[in-house]
C-alpha positions as CSV (number, residue, x, y, z in Angstrom):
1,M,302.9,-177.2,162.6
2,L,302.2,-180.5,164.2
3,R,301.3,-183.6,162.3
4,M,297.8,-184.8,162.8
5,G,298.3,-188.5,163.0
6,S,296.9,-188.6,166.5
7,R,293.9,-186.6,165.4
8,R,293.2,-188.7,162.4
9,R,293.2,-191.8,164.6
10,F,290.9,-189.9,166.9
11,Q,288.5,-189.1,164.0
12,H,288.6,-192.7,162.7
13,R,287.7,-194.1,166.0
14,M,284.9,-191.6,166.5
15,N,283.2,-193.5,163.7
16,S,283.6,-196.9,165.3
17,T,280.9,-198.7,167.2
18,H,283.0,-199.0,170.4
19,T,281.7,-196.0,172.2
20,V,283.6,-196.5,175.5
21,K,286.9,-197.2,173.8
22,M,286.4,-194.2,171.6
23,Y,285.8,-191.9,174.5
24,D,288.9,-193.1,176.4
25,E,291.1,-192.8,173.4
26,S,289.8,-189.2,172.6
27,R,290.7,-188.1,176.2
28,R,294.2,-189.5,175.9
29,T,294.8,-188.0,172.5
30,C,293.5,-184.6,173.7
31,H,295.9,-184.6,176.7
32,K,298.8,-185.5,174.5
33,L,298.1,-182.7,172.0
34,L,297.6,-180.2,174.8
35,A,301.0,-181.2,176.3
36,E,302.6,-180.7,172.9
37,V,301.1,-177.2,172.6
38,V,302.3,-176.2,176.1
39,R,305.7,-177.6,175.4
40,H,306.2,-175.8,172.1
41,G,304.6,-172.6,173.5
42,H,302.5,-171.6,170.5
43,T,298.8,-171.8,169.5
44,Y,297.9,-175.0,167.8
45,S,296.6,-174.3,164.3
46,N,293.9,-176.8,163.8
47,S,294.2,-178.8,160.6
48,V,292.5,-181.8,159.1
49,P,293.7,-184.2,156.3
50,T,292.6,-183.2,152.8
51,G,291.0,-186.5,152.4
52,T,288.3,-185.6,154.9
53,R,287.0,-182.9,152.7
54,R,284.7,-185.4,151.1
55,D,283.1,-186.1,154.5
56,I,282.3,-182.5,155.4
57,T,280.8,-181.2,152.1
58,P,277.7,-179.2,153.0
59,Y,275.8,-180.7,150.2
60,K,276.4,-184.3,151.3
61,H,276.6,-186.1,154.6
62,Y,275.1,-183.1,156.4
63,E,274.7,-184.8,159.7
64,E,278.2,-186.2,159.7
65,S,279.6,-182.8,158.8
66,Q,277.9,-181.2,161.8
67,K,279.3,-183.8,164.1
68,L,282.8,-183.3,162.7
69,R,282.5,-179.5,162.9
70,K,281.3,-179.7,166.5
71,T,284.3,-181.9,167.4
72,E,286.8,-179.6,165.7
73,D,285.2,-176.5,167.3
74,F,285.6,-178.2,170.7
75,W,289.3,-178.8,170.0
76,L,289.8,-175.2,168.9
77,H,288.0,-173.9,172.0
78,I,290.3,-175.7,174.3
79,I,293.6,-175.5,172.5
80,C,293.4,-171.9,171.4
81,K,293.1,-170.8,175.1
82,V,296.8,-171.4,175.4
83,T,298.5,-168.0,174.8
84,P,301.8,-168.1,173.0
85,D,304.8,-166.6,174.6
86,T,306.2,-164.1,172.1
87,S,309.6,-164.1,173.7
88,R,309.9,-167.8,173.0
89,Q,308.8,-169.1,169.6
90,S,309.6,-172.4,167.9
91,N,309.5,-173.9,164.5
92,Y,308.6,-177.5,164.0
93,Q,311.4,-179.2,161.9
94,G,311.4,-182.9,161.2
95,D,310.4,-185.3,163.9
96,H,308.4,-184.5,167.0
97,D,311.4,-184.0,169.3
98,S,313.4,-181.7,167.1
99,T,312.7,-178.0,167.6
100,Q,314.6,-174.8,167.1
101,V,314.1,-171.7,169.3
102,I,313.6,-168.4,167.3
103,N,313.5,-165.1,169.1
104,S,311.6,-163.3,166.3
105,P,307.8,-164.0,166.3
106,S,307.6,-163.0,162.7
107,Q,309.7,-165.9,161.7
108,F,307.3,-168.5,163.0
109,D,306.1,-170.8,160.2
110,H,302.3,-171.3,160.2
111,T,302.3,-173.2,157.0
112,P,300.4,-176.5,157.3
113,V,302.3,-179.8,156.8
114,R,301.9,-181.1,153.3
115,G,298.8,-183.2,152.9
116,F,296.8,-181.2,155.4
117,R,294.5,-178.2,155.2
118,T,293.8,-175.5,157.7
119,L,290.3,-175.0,159.0
120,S,290.1,-171.5,157.6
121,D,290.9,-172.9,154.1
122,L,288.6,-175.9,154.6
123,Y,285.6,-173.7,155.5
124,E,286.5,-170.9,153.2
125,N,283.4,-171.1,151.1
126,T,281.1,-172.8,153.7
127,E,279.5,-169.5,154.9
128,E,278.9,-168.4,151.3
129,L,277.3,-171.7,150.5
130,L,275.1,-171.7,153.6
131,L,274.0,-168.1,153.1
132,A,273.3,-168.5,149.4
133,E,269.7,-167.8,148.8
134,D,267.5,-170.2,146.8
135,E,265.1,-168.8,144.3
136,P,261.5,-169.2,145.4
137,K,259.6,-172.0,143.6
138,N,256.2,-170.4,144.0
139,Y,254.3,-167.4,145.2
140,K,253.9,-168.8,148.7
141,E,257.7,-168.9,149.2
142,A,258.3,-165.5,147.7
143,S,255.5,-163.7,149.6
144,S,257.5,-163.8,152.8
145,D,260.5,-161.9,151.3
146,Q,260.1,-158.1,150.7
147,K,262.6,-158.0,147.8
148,W,260.6,-160.6,145.8
149,I,257.3,-158.8,146.6
150,E,258.9,-155.6,145.1
151,A,260.0,-157.6,142.1
152,M,256.4,-158.9,141.5
153,K,255.0,-155.3,141.9
154,T,257.6,-154.1,139.3
155,E,256.5,-156.8,136.9
156,L,252.8,-155.9,137.3
157,D,253.6,-152.2,136.8
158,S,255.3,-153.0,133.6
159,I,252.4,-155.0,132.4
160,N,249.9,-152.3,133.2
161,R,252.1,-149.5,131.6
162,N,252.1,-151.5,128.3
163,N,248.3,-151.9,128.4
164,T,248.8,-155.6,128.1
165,W,245.3,-156.6,129.4
166,E,241.9,-155.5,130.5
167,L,239.8,-156.8,133.2
168,T,236.5,-158.4,132.0
169,T,234.1,-161.3,132.6
170,L,234.9,-164.6,130.9
171,P,232.6,-165.1,127.8
172,T,230.7,-168.3,127.5
173,G,232.6,-170.9,125.5
174,H,236.1,-169.6,126.4
175,K,238.6,-171.0,128.9
176,A,241.0,-168.8,130.8
177,I,244.7,-169.7,130.8
178,G,246.3,-169.9,134.2
179,L,249.3,-167.7,135.3
180,K,252.3,-168.6,137.3
181,W,255.1,-166.6,139.0
182,I,258.7,-167.4,138.0
183,F,261.5,-166.0,140.1
184,K,265.1,-165.6,138.9
185,T,268.2,-164.0,140.5
186,K,270.1,-162.2,137.8
187,K,273.9,-162.4,138.0
188,D,276.7,-161.0,135.9
189,A,279.8,-162.9,134.6
190,N,281.5,-162.8,138.0
191,G,278.5,-164.3,139.8
192,D,277.5,-161.0,141.5
193,I,273.7,-160.4,141.9
194,I,272.4,-157.7,139.6
195,K,268.8,-157.8,140.5
196,H,265.9,-160.0,141.6
197,K,263.5,-160.7,138.7
198,A,259.9,-161.9,139.0
199,R,258.2,-162.9,135.7
200,L,254.5,-163.5,135.3
201,V,254.1,-166.4,132.8
202,A,251.1,-167.8,131.1
203,K,250.6,-171.6,131.1
204,G,250.8,-171.8,127.4
205,Y,251.1,-175.5,127.2
206,I,247.3,-175.9,127.4
207,Q,246.8,-173.8,124.2
208,Q,245.5,-175.6,121.1
209,H,247.0,-175.0,117.7
210,G,244.4,-173.4,115.3
211,I,242.3,-172.1,118.2
212,D,244.6,-170.2,120.5
213,F,247.5,-169.6,118.1
214,E,248.7,-170.1,114.5
215,E,252.4,-169.4,113.7
216,V,255.0,-169.5,116.5
217,F,258.4,-169.2,114.7
218,A,260.6,-166.3,115.4
219,P,264.1,-166.0,114.0
220,V,267.2,-165.2,116.0
221,A,270.7,-164.5,114.9
222,R,273.0,-167.5,114.3
223,M,276.1,-167.5,116.5
224,E,278.4,-167.6,113.6
225,T,276.7,-164.4,112.3
226,I,277.3,-162.7,115.6
227,R,281.0,-163.7,115.4
228,L,281.2,-162.3,111.9
229,L,279.7,-159.0,113.1
230,L,282.3,-158.8,115.8
231,A,285.1,-159.5,113.3
232,I,283.8,-156.8,111.0
233,A,283.6,-154.3,113.9
234,A,287.2,-155.1,115.0
235,T,288.5,-154.7,111.4
236,N,286.9,-151.3,111.1
237,K,287.7,-150.3,114.8
238,W,284.0,-149.9,115.5
239,E,282.5,-150.0,119.0
240,V,279.9,-152.7,119.7
241,H,277.0,-151.6,121.9
242,H,274.4,-153.6,123.7
243,L,270.7,-152.8,124.2
244,D,268.1,-154.8,126.1
245,V,264.3,-154.4,125.7
246,K,262.6,-154.6,129.1
247,S,259.6,-157.0,129.2
248,A,260.0,-157.5,125.4
249,F,257.2,-160.0,124.9
250,L,254.7,-157.6,126.5
251,H,255.0,-155.3,123.4
252,G,253.8,-157.9,120.9
253,D,250.3,-157.4,119.6
254,L,247.9,-160.4,119.7
255,K,245.6,-161.3,116.9
256,E,243.8,-164.1,118.8
257,E,241.3,-163.7,121.6
258,V,243.1,-164.9,124.7
259,Y,241.9,-164.8,128.4
260,V,244.0,-165.4,131.5
261,T,243.3,-165.7,135.2
262,Q,244.3,-163.0,137.7
263,P,247.8,-163.4,139.1
264,E,248.1,-165.1,142.4
265,G,248.4,-162.8,145.4
266,F,247.1,-159.7,143.5
267,T,243.4,-160.4,143.2
268,K,241.2,-157.7,144.6
269,E,238.1,-158.7,146.6
270,Q,235.7,-156.9,144.4
271,D,237.2,-158.4,141.2
272,K,236.9,-162.1,142.2
273,G,235.6,-164.3,139.4
274,K,236.8,-162.0,136.7
275,V,239.6,-162.6,134.1
276,Y,242.0,-160.6,132.0
277,R,241.6,-160.3,128.2
278,L,245.0,-160.0,126.6
279,I,245.6,-157.1,124.2
280,K,249.3,-157.8,123.9
281,A,251.3,-161.0,124.3
282,L,252.4,-162.3,127.7
283,Y,255.4,-164.5,128.5
284,G,254.5,-168.2,128.2
285,L,252.1,-167.9,125.3
286,R,253.0,-170.0,122.3
287,Q,252.7,-167.0,119.9
288,A,254.5,-164.5,122.2
289,P,258.0,-164.7,120.5
290,R,256.5,-164.3,117.0
291,A,254.3,-161.4,118.1
292,W,257.4,-159.6,119.6
293,N,259.5,-160.3,116.5
294,I,256.9,-158.8,114.2
295,K,256.6,-155.7,116.4
296,L,260.4,-155.2,116.4
297,D,260.7,-155.9,112.7
298,N,258.1,-153.2,111.9
299,T,259.8,-150.8,114.3
300,L,263.3,-151.2,112.7
301,K,261.9,-150.9,109.2
302,S,260.2,-147.7,110.2
303,L,263.6,-146.4,111.2
304,D,264.9,-147.1,107.6
305,F,266.6,-150.4,108.5
306,K,266.6,-153.2,105.9
307,K,266.3,-156.9,106.9
308,C,269.1,-159.1,105.6
309,A,267.7,-161.8,103.3
310,L,270.4,-164.2,104.2
311,E,270.0,-163.8,108.0
312,Q,266.5,-162.8,109.1
313,A,267.8,-161.4,112.5
314,I,270.3,-158.9,111.0
315,Y,269.3,-155.4,110.0
316,T,271.4,-152.9,108.1
317,K,271.2,-149.1,107.5
318,T,273.7,-147.6,105.1
319,S,274.1,-144.1,103.8
320,K,276.9,-142.1,102.2
321,D,278.5,-141.2,105.6
322,S,277.3,-143.9,108.0
323,T,276.8,-147.6,108.4
324,L,274.8,-149.3,111.2
325,L,274.5,-153.1,111.7
326,I,272.0,-154.6,114.2
327,G,272.0,-158.2,115.4
328,V,268.8,-159.4,117.2
329,Y,268.5,-162.3,119.6
330,V,265.0,-162.1,121.1
331,D,265.2,-159.0,123.3
332,D,269.0,-158.5,123.1
333,L,270.2,-156.1,120.4
334,I,273.9,-155.6,119.5
335,I,274.7,-152.4,117.5
336,T,277.9,-151.6,115.7
337,G,278.9,-149.1,113.0
338,A,280.1,-145.6,112.5
339,P,280.0,-142.8,113.3
340,K,279.3,-143.0,117.0
341,K,276.6,-140.3,116.9
342,E,274.5,-142.6,114.7
343,I,274.6,-145.3,117.3
344,D,273.5,-142.7,120.0
345,K,270.7,-141.5,117.7
346,F,269.4,-145.1,117.2
347,K,269.4,-145.7,121.0
348,A,267.4,-142.5,121.5
349,Q,264.9,-143.6,118.8
350,M,264.5,-147.1,120.4
351,K,263.9,-145.6,123.9
352,E,261.0,-143.6,122.4
353,K,259.5,-146.8,121.1
354,F,260.2,-149.3,124.0
355,E,261.4,-149.3,127.6
356,M,265.1,-150.0,127.0
357,S,268.2,-150.8,129.1
358,D,271.3,-149.3,127.6
359,L,274.1,-151.6,128.7
360,G,276.8,-149.6,126.9
361,L,279.7,-151.4,125.3
362,L,279.0,-155.1,124.7
363,A,280.6,-157.0,127.6
364,Y,278.4,-160.0,128.3
365,Y,276.1,-161.5,125.6
366,L,274.3,-164.9,125.8
367,G,276.9,-166.3,128.3
368,I,279.8,-165.0,126.2
369,E,282.3,-162.6,127.8
370,V,283.3,-159.9,125.3
371,T,286.3,-157.6,125.8
372,Q,286.9,-154.5,123.6
373,A,290.3,-153.0,123.8
374,N,292.6,-151.1,121.4
375,G,290.4,-151.9,118.5
376,D,290.5,-155.7,119.1
377,I,287.5,-157.7,120.3
378,S,288.0,-160.9,122.3
379,I,285.4,-163.5,123.3
380,K,285.5,-166.3,125.8
381,Q,283.2,-168.3,128.1
382,S,285.2,-168.6,131.4
383,A,282.2,-168.1,133.7
384,Y,280.1,-170.5,131.8
385,A,282.9,-173.1,131.8
386,S,283.2,-172.8,135.6
387,K,279.4,-173.2,135.9
388,I,279.6,-176.5,133.9
389,L,282.3,-177.8,136.1
390,K,280.4,-176.9,139.2
391,E,277.2,-178.5,138.1
392,A,279.1,-181.6,137.1
393,G,280.8,-181.8,140.5
394,M,284.3,-181.4,138.9
395,I,285.2,-177.9,140.0
396,D,288.3,-179.3,141.9
397,C,289.3,-182.0,139.4
398,N,292.8,-182.4,138.1
399,E,293.6,-180.8,134.7
400,T,294.6,-182.6,131.5
401,L,296.3,-181.3,128.4
402,I,294.0,-182.9,125.7
403,P,290.3,-183.5,125.7
404,M,290.5,-187.0,124.2
405,D,293.3,-189.5,123.9
406,P,294.2,-190.6,120.3
407,G,293.6,-194.3,121.1
408,T,290.1,-193.7,122.4
409,R,287.5,-195.8,120.5
410,L,283.9,-195.2,121.5
411,T,281.0,-197.4,120.1
412,K,277.4,-198.0,120.9
413,I,278.1,-201.2,122.7
414,T,275.4,-203.3,124.4
415,E,277.7,-204.3,127.3
416,G,278.9,-202.1,130.0
417,T,277.3,-200.3,133.0
418,M,274.6,-197.8,132.1
419,V,274.9,-194.3,133.5
420,D,272.3,-191.6,134.1
421,S,271.2,-190.6,130.6
422,T,269.7,-187.3,131.9
423,E,272.9,-186.2,133.5
424,Y,274.9,-187.3,130.4
425,R,272.6,-185.3,128.0
426,S,272.7,-182.3,130.3
427,I,276.5,-182.2,130.3
428,I,276.6,-182.7,126.5
429,G,274.1,-179.8,126.0
430,C,276.3,-177.5,128.2
431,L,279.4,-178.5,126.4
432,R,277.8,-177.9,123.0
433,Y,277.0,-174.3,124.0
434,L,280.6,-173.9,125.1
435,L,281.6,-174.6,121.4
436,H,280.6,-171.1,120.5
437,T,284.1,-169.9,121.4
438,R,285.9,-173.2,121.6
439,P,286.6,-175.0,118.3
440,D,289.2,-177.2,120.0
441,L,286.4,-179.1,121.7
442,S,284.3,-179.6,118.5
443,Y,285.5,-183.1,117.7
444,S,285.4,-184.6,121.2
445,V,282.0,-183.1,122.1
446,G,280.6,-184.0,118.6
447,L,281.7,-187.6,119.0
448,L,280.3,-187.9,122.5
449,S,277.0,-186.5,121.3
450,R,276.4,-189.6,119.3
451,F,275.8,-191.7,122.5
452,M,273.1,-189.8,124.3
453,Q,270.4,-192.5,123.9
454,E,272.1,-195.2,126.0
455,P,275.3,-193.8,127.5
456,K,277.6,-196.3,129.2
457,E,280.4,-195.8,131.7
458,Q,283.1,-195.6,129.0
459,H,281.2,-192.6,127.5
460,M,280.9,-190.9,130.9
461,K,284.6,-191.5,131.5
462,A,285.4,-189.8,128.2
463,I,283.2,-186.8,129.2
464,R,285.1,-186.5,132.4
465,Q,288.3,-186.1,130.5
466,V,286.8,-183.4,128.4
467,L,285.7,-181.6,131.6
468,R,289.2,-182.0,133.0
469,Y,290.6,-180.4,129.8
470,V,288.0,-177.5,130.2
471,K,289.2,-177.0,133.8
472,G,292.7,-176.2,132.5
473,T,291.6,-174.0,129.6
474,K,288.6,-172.0,131.0
475,D,290.1,-168.7,129.9
476,Y,290.8,-169.7,126.3
477,G,289.0,-167.8,123.6
478,I,289.3,-166.0,120.3
479,T,290.5,-162.5,119.5
480,Y,289.4,-160.5,116.4
481,K,292.1,-158.1,115.5
482,H,291.8,-154.7,113.8
483,N,294.7,-155.5,111.5
484,G,293.9,-159.1,110.8
485,G,292.5,-158.6,107.3
486,N,289.0,-158.6,105.8
487,K,288.9,-161.7,103.6
488,I,287.1,-165.0,104.2
489,H,288.9,-168.2,103.6
490,G,288.4,-171.7,104.8
491,F,289.8,-175.2,105.5
492,S,288.2,-178.5,104.8
493,D,289.4,-181.9,106.1
494,S,288.0,-185.4,106.8
495,S,288.9,-188.5,108.7
496,Y,288.3,-191.7,106.8
497,G,286.5,-194.3,108.9
498,V,287.9,-193.1,112.3
499,N,286.0,-193.9,115.5
500,T,282.7,-195.0,113.8
501,Q,281.0,-198.3,113.8
502,E,279.4,-197.7,110.4
503,G,282.6,-196.8,108.7
504,K,281.5,-193.2,107.9
505,G,284.0,-190.4,107.9
506,T,284.0,-187.2,109.9
507,T,283.8,-183.8,108.2
508,G,285.7,-180.9,109.7
509,I,285.4,-177.3,108.3
510,I,286.6,-174.0,109.6
511,F,286.3,-170.5,108.1
512,Y,288.3,-167.4,109.0
513,Y,287.7,-163.7,108.6
514,G,291.2,-162.4,108.4
515,E,293.2,-164.3,110.9
516,S,290.5,-165.4,113.4
517,P,287.9,-168.2,113.1
518,I,284.2,-167.2,112.6
519,S,282.6,-170.5,111.7
520,W,283.5,-174.2,112.3
521,S,281.7,-177.5,112.5
522,T,282.4,-181.3,113.0
523,Q,279.8,-183.7,111.4
524,K,279.6,-187.4,110.7
525,Q,279.3,-187.9,107.0
526,A,275.9,-189.2,105.8
527,T,277.3,-191.9,103.5
528,V,280.2,-194.4,103.7
529,A,283.1,-193.3,101.5
530,L,285.1,-195.9,99.6
531,S,288.3,-194.0,99.8
532,S,290.0,-191.1,101.6
533,C,289.7,-189.2,98.3
534,E,285.9,-189.6,98.3
535,S,285.7,-188.7,102.0
536,E,287.7,-185.5,101.3
537,F,285.5,-184.7,98.3
538,I,282.3,-185.0,100.4
539,A,283.9,-182.7,103.1
540,A,284.8,-180.1,100.6
541,T,281.3,-180.0,99.2
542,A,280.0,-179.3,102.7
543,A,282.5,-176.5,103.0
544,A,281.5,-175.1,99.6
545,T,277.9,-174.6,100.8
546,Q,279.0,-172.8,103.9
547,A,281.4,-170.7,101.9
548,L,278.7,-169.5,99.5
549,W,276.5,-168.4,102.4
550,L,279.3,-166.6,104.2
551,K,280.4,-164.9,100.9
552,R,276.9,-163.5,100.2
553,L,276.3,-162.6,103.9
554,L,279.6,-160.6,104.0
555,G,278.6,-158.8,100.8
556,K,275.2,-157.8,102.3
557,L,276.7,-156.6,105.6
558,T,279.5,-154.6,104.2
559,Q,277.8,-153.5,101.0
560,S,280.9,-154.6,99.1
561,Q,281.4,-156.7,96.0
562,E,281.3,-160.5,96.6
563,E,284.7,-162.0,96.2
564,K,285.8,-165.6,95.5
565,I,286.5,-167.6,98.6
566,T,289.4,-170.0,98.9
567,I,289.0,-173.4,100.5
568,Q,292.2,-175.3,101.3
569,V,292.2,-179.1,101.1
570,D,295.1,-181.5,101.9
571,N,294.2,-184.2,99.3
572,K,295.4,-183.7,95.7
573,S,293.2,-186.6,94.4
574,A,290.1,-184.9,95.8
575,I,291.1,-181.6,94.2
576,A,291.6,-183.3,90.9
577,L,288.2,-184.9,91.2
578,M,286.6,-181.5,91.8
579,K,288.2,-179.9,88.8
580,N,287.8,-182.8,86.4
581,P,284.4,-182.8,84.7
582,V,284.8,-186.3,83.3
583,F,282.3,-188.7,85.0
584,H,284.8,-191.5,85.4
585,G,284.9,-194.7,87.4
586,R,286.2,-193.2,90.6
587,S,283.2,-190.8,91.0
588,K,280.3,-192.5,89.2
589,H,278.9,-194.0,92.5
590,I,279.1,-190.7,94.4
591,D,275.7,-189.1,95.2
592,I,275.0,-186.3,92.7
593,K,274.5,-183.7,95.4
594,Y,278.2,-183.9,96.2
595,H,279.1,-182.8,92.7
596,F,277.7,-179.4,93.6
597,I,281.2,-178.2,94.3
598,R,282.2,-178.6,90.6
599,E,279.4,-176.1,89.7
600,C,280.6,-173.7,92.3
601,M,284.2,-173.8,90.9
602,E,282.9,-173.4,87.3
603,R,281.0,-170.3,88.3
604,E,284.1,-169.1,90.2
605,D,282.3,-168.7,93.4
606,I,285.0,-170.6,95.2
607,Q,288.5,-171.9,94.4
608,V,290.2,-174.9,95.9
609,E,293.8,-175.0,96.8
610,F,296.1,-177.7,98.2
611,I,297.7,-177.3,101.6
612,N,300.2,-179.5,103.4
613,G,298.6,-181.7,106.1
614,E,300.9,-180.1,108.7
615,Y,299.2,-176.8,108.2
616,Q,295.6,-178.1,107.7
617,K,293.8,-176.2,110.4
618,A,290.6,-178.4,110.1
619,D,292.6,-181.4,111.2
620,I,291.8,-180.7,114.9
621,L,288.1,-181.0,114.0
622,T,288.2,-184.5,112.6
623,K,290.1,-186.7,115.0
624,A,291.7,-187.0,118.4
625,L,295.3,-185.8,118.1
626,P,298.4,-186.7,120.1
627,K,299.4,-184.2,122.8
628,I,302.1,-182.2,120.9
629,R,300.1,-182.2,117.7
630,F,296.9,-181.1,119.5
631,L,298.6,-178.2,121.3
632,T,300.3,-177.1,118.0
633,M,297.0,-177.1,116.1
634,R,295.1,-175.3,119.0
635,Q,297.5,-172.4,118.6
636,L,297.4,-172.6,114.8
637,I,293.6,-172.2,114.7
638,G,293.7,-169.0,116.7
639,L,292.7,-170.1,120.2
640,K,294.7,-168.6,123.0
641,D,294.7,-167.9,126.7
642,L,292.8,-164.7,127.4
643,S,293.3,-164.6,131.2
644,S,294.6,-161.3,132.6
645,S,297.8,-163.0,133.7
646,A,298.4,-164.4,130.2
647,C,297.7,-161.1,128.6
648,D,300.1,-159.3,130.9
């Protein structure tokens, strides 16, 4: 390969204002390079410095990129006409005048010089980016594409099959709600297009409470409940299946009298001026989620399922020979249990009630990639992490080993350069959703979430480090093992006055089912503690409330007797304070609600044990740790690389 010093000078001068000088220099440079090509007797592989990649990004500097591309195409057109002599090949070694003749063409080295990038590599994804289709923003844009027209027809067919509406004249005193087409390209975890979806949505924002709707709340399963379901399934070697209800909201029955306009592009000439009266709910209506939830709840109860009192979106069905557990998240249902024929029977019953999509074994759920193999169940968010990096413009950033340096101190300072608060909040929101499988990010993301009102440059800099850490750990996740045990135990820790202006501590709690984590959180404490003992006492009380809920939930799901949960704390003074009923001077000022843990211990709902700080798994949730300590704790809490190369 030849170095591109001449070419870089050529490109630099192309941008200067001296047009005549630029033209003469380009001619001289072109002749020199052509002479080099002829002398060495091989085709010149066009390369550009890696630094110019910023200048030819299709999203930015489009006009400049076109000029540069035309220039490079011109060079390739001229230079690639030189046909190499296969009987005489040469390798470039060292300086420009040093060459070595090699008789074998296969030994020719086409590798670019370090610091340069070949055009094929440079434009590797350009065609994909240019050909990537945008989702239509309205009916006018979609009406020119046959696949979106078919998607709209499919949506209307689904509405009509469900008897969602009836055509009528708008009564006096009523106002029709407008409709809008929403278009979405559905993709899988690998980014491949599954289907083109058109959704007819009502403009529910004009509805008035008390007139057009009453209650709107509809429960969904908590993510920690979903993780507990997966852990239980792995322990029992149960398969986890996935069902999706097509056009779920169209099945909900409406109690209110609601009228909507006819959909754009599908109004018949003889029906102009008429409206639709809704019999069932439509997407976009404020009461649609609740109407669907009531419909699904009644359906499951008719199939002898019982709703869990501790988690309104979990249903159980237990008999002498079978157990079925259902987790509901809007229109997504996950089913696990035994035997397999009971799951198949349930699927058949649901298909009789609704139009369902049987997605088979659970593989992709709410942005979480699920792998079921050999009785173990693994979860990770690799594709979602890549999406975050791409949207933040850091897909090619350098990696880092820790998400936050131990010396980092972030405060709500009044000085400093303001950054785009919308972008900051968007990144924080994405990272918080990533926490569903990444407890190692809990502290850093939780700390950065405190500055969303007026973020400064130092806060954005800290976010970039978190994203660099995510780049290097995209494939990290959690595995629930079939032989990991079936007991719940937890860890509680706190940092006393670390990284807060108010002097409030940070609570970190994490609970395990067997050997794998199912629940974790990082929270700033509500009050200022006067000692590390008091801070640990407050953190342990928060852990006790979560332990009680998990204990009762596990008993309901497995139909087993509730067992005492152990919480491990690394502060002996705090443990003594929990066990000692005497209201002495060290605890008389503590808010009475934090003494709840004493009552839990007296009832033997929980027990508290001491653990050495070196093995305190909640430590990673309360502070920024040094590199070696962080990597050790990350492995200790059960997070590991789930990429195919690491698994092999």
